[in-house]
Z-matrix of the N, CA and C atoms (Angstrom, degrees):
N
C 1 1.456
C 2 1.517 1 109.09
N 3 1.270 2 117.87 1 126.00
C 4 1.450 3 124.15 2 -177.73
C 5 1.532 4 110.73 3 -84.80
N 6 1.347 5 116.96 4 131.44
C 7 1.431 6 120.84 5 178.17
C 8 1.538 7 109.56 6 -96.18
N 9 1.363 8 116.26 7 130.30
C 10 1.409 9 121.48 8 -179.04
C 11 1.547 10 110.94 9 -96.36
N 12 1.287 11 116.09 10 143.12
C 13 1.458 12 119.67 11 173.89
C 14 1.534 13 108.34 12 -78.06
N 15 1.328 14 117.41 13 167.77
C 16 1.463 15 120.80 14 178.19
C 17 1.552 16 111.91 15 -59.44
N 18 1.315 17 115.44 16 -37.92
C 19 1.509 18 119.42 17 178.93
C 20 1.498 19 110.66 18 -63.28
N 21 1.312 20 118.46 19 -39.33
C 22 1.463 21 121.33 20 -178.15
C 23 1.519 22 112.22 21 -76.26
N 24 1.325 23 117.28 22 -33.79
C 25 1.449 24 120.63 23 -175.19
C 26 1.520 25 114.00 24 -77.36
N 27 1.361 26 119.22 25 -29.25
C 28 1.430 27 121.82 26 -175.73
C 29 1.516 28 111.70 27 -98.02
N 30 1.358 29 117.26 28 120.71
C 31 1.464 30 120.49 29 177.02
C 32 1.527 31 110.01 30 -70.65
N 33 1.286 32 117.20 31 152.87
C 34 1.464 33 121.92 32 177.83
C 35 1.567 34 109.89 33 -87.30
N 36 1.321 35 114.81 34 128.30
C 37 1.460 36 120.84 35 178.91
C 38 1.511 37 107.36 36 -121.92
N 39 1.343 38 117.85 37 148.30
C 40 1.468 39 119.14 38 172.52
C 41 1.506 40 110.37 39 -62.01
N 42 1.319 41 116.21 40 147.64
C 43 1.478 42 121.71 41 178.54
C 44 1.527 43 111.38 42 -55.07
N 45 1.286 44 117.78 43 -35.06
C 46 1.483 45 120.75 44 -177.21
C 47 1.530 46 111.73 45 -64.01
N 48 1.336 47 118.81 46 -24.14
C 49 1.456 48 121.98 47 -177.41
C 50 1.539 49 112.51 48 -93.65
N 51 1.316 50 117.28 49 -9.70
C 52 1.463 51 119.80 50 -179.04
C 53 1.521 52 112.90 51 -79.36
N 54 1.308 53 115.41 52 143.36
C 55 1.460 54 120.54 53 176.38
C 56 1.551 55 107.58 54 -131.28
N 57 1.334 56 115.54 55 156.88
C 58 1.456 57 120.23 56 179.69
C 59 1.492 58 109.66 57 -74.30
N 60 1.284 59 115.65 58 138.04
C 61 1.504 60 122.84 59 -178.55
C 62 1.511 61 107.88 60 -119.18
N 63 1.350 62 118.83 61 127.91
C 64 1.449 63 120.83 62 172.60
C 65 1.478 64 110.21 63 -86.76
N 66 1.303 65 117.09 64 131.13
C 67 1.441 66 123.96 65 178.69
C 68 1.520 67 108.40 66 -107.64
N 69 1.311 68 117.98 67 123.52
C 70 1.451 69 122.09 68 178.36
C 71 1.500 70 110.04 69 -107.79
N 72 1.310 71 115.89 70 148.13
C 73 1.445 72 121.53 71 175.00
C 74 1.517 73 109.61 72 -136.60
N 75 1.339 74 115.94 73 153.67
C 76 1.444 75 120.54 74 -177.48
C 77 1.538 76 108.81 75 -86.59
N 78 1.329 77 115.49 76 123.99
C 79 1.477 78 122.17 77 -179.42
C 80 1.513 79 108.47 78 -130.44
N 81 1.307 80 117.06 79 119.90
C 82 1.443 81 122.36 80 175.34
C 83 1.544 82 113.05 81 52.08
N 84 1.315 83 115.43 82 41.17
C 85 1.478 84 120.20 83 173.58
C 86 1.510 85 115.73 84 90.79
N 87 1.341 86 119.32 85 -0.54
C 88 1.429 87 118.40 86 177.75
C 89 1.575 88 107.92 87 -143.36
N 90 1.312 89 117.41 88 164.01
C 91 1.458 90 122.89 89 -174.43
C 92 1.525 91 110.54 90 -95.79
N 93 1.354 92 115.83 91 137.15
C 94 1.451 93 121.19 92 179.77
C 95 1.545 94 107.65 93 -135.85
N 96 1.311 95 117.39 94 148.23
C 97 1.480 96 119.12 95 175.02
C 98 1.517 97 108.96 96 -71.97
N 99 1.299 98 116.34 97 139.57
C 100 1.458 99 121.36 98 -178.54
C 101 1.529 100 111.06 99 -66.86
N 102 1.315 101 117.09 100 -30.90
C 103 1.481 102 119.01 101 -179.20
C 104 1.526 103 113.69 102 -64.34
N 105 1.341 104 118.57 103 -16.13
C 106 1.412 105 122.27 104 178.28
C 107 1.544 106 113.22 105 -88.02
N 108 1.321 107 115.67 106 -4.58
C 109 1.490 108 119.93 107 178.88
C 110 1.515 109 111.59 108 -70.91
N 111 1.316 110 116.72 109 155.47
C 112 1.466 111 119.46 110 170.44
C 113 1.523 112 109.72 111 -77.13
N 114 1.337 113 116.10 112 173.85
C 115 1.484 114 120.08 113 -172.63
C 116 1.515 115 112.27 114 -59.61
N 117 1.349 116 117.85 115 -42.55
C 118 1.444 117 121.05 116 178.54
C 119 1.512 118 115.24 117 -62.04
N 120 1.333 119 115.94 118 -42.39
C 121 1.442 120 121.11 119 179.34
C 122 1.523 121 111.83 120 -68.87
N 123 1.354 122 118.40 121 -35.89
C 124 1.446 123 123.22 122 174.71
C 125 1.538 124 109.91 123 -60.72
N 126 1.325 125 116.40 124 -41.76
C 127 1.456 126 120.63 125 179.25
C 128 1.529 127 109.98 126 -65.43
N 129 1.298 128 119.47 127 -41.61
C 130 1.467 129 121.34 128 176.67
C 131 1.492 130 110.65 129 -61.14
N 132 1.299 131 117.13 130 -42.38
C 133 1.485 132 121.60 131 -179.11
C 134 1.503 133 111.41 132 -60.70
N 135 1.365 134 117.11 133 -41.69
C 136 1.438 135 120.06 134 -179.68
C 137 1.542 136 112.86 135 -68.89
N 138 1.359 137 117.85 136 -22.70
C 139 1.453 138 119.85 137 -179.56
C 140 1.489 139 112.02 138 -87.74
N 141 1.327 140 120.78 139 -6.99
C 142 1.457 141 121.85 140 -178.72
C 143 1.528 142 111.94 141 -62.44
N 144 1.301 143 115.36 142 145.58
C 145 1.450 144 121.32 143 174.77
C 146 1.509 145 110.09 144 -91.31
N 147 1.327 146 117.09 145 131.09
C 148 1.432 147 120.08 146 179.53
C 149 1.555 148 107.53 147 -108.15
N 150 1.286 149 117.04 148 141.03
C 151 1.431 150 121.01 149 177.99
C 152 1.488 151 112.38 150 -138.08
N 153 1.292 152 116.97 151 158.32
C 154 1.445 153 123.56 152 -179.01
C 155 1.518 154 109.28 153 -116.33
N 156 1.354 155 116.78 154 120.87
C 157 1.473 156 120.83 155 179.62
C 158 1.510 157 108.72 156 -83.59
N 159 1.315 158 118.16 157 130.70
C 160 1.459 159 121.80 158 179.72
C 161 1.475 160 112.60 159 -98.60
């Protein structure tokens, strides 16, 4: 299985077609938007490993 880098995985779109997307994550039993996290918690969120169960 070939692993793609972020640059390879994301297609390029013109800025005019981009829209803001809210990302939610589950914290302590409820869902919160990541943009409301403090700087430290945002850093922890970026370091999380994501996996896909087959």
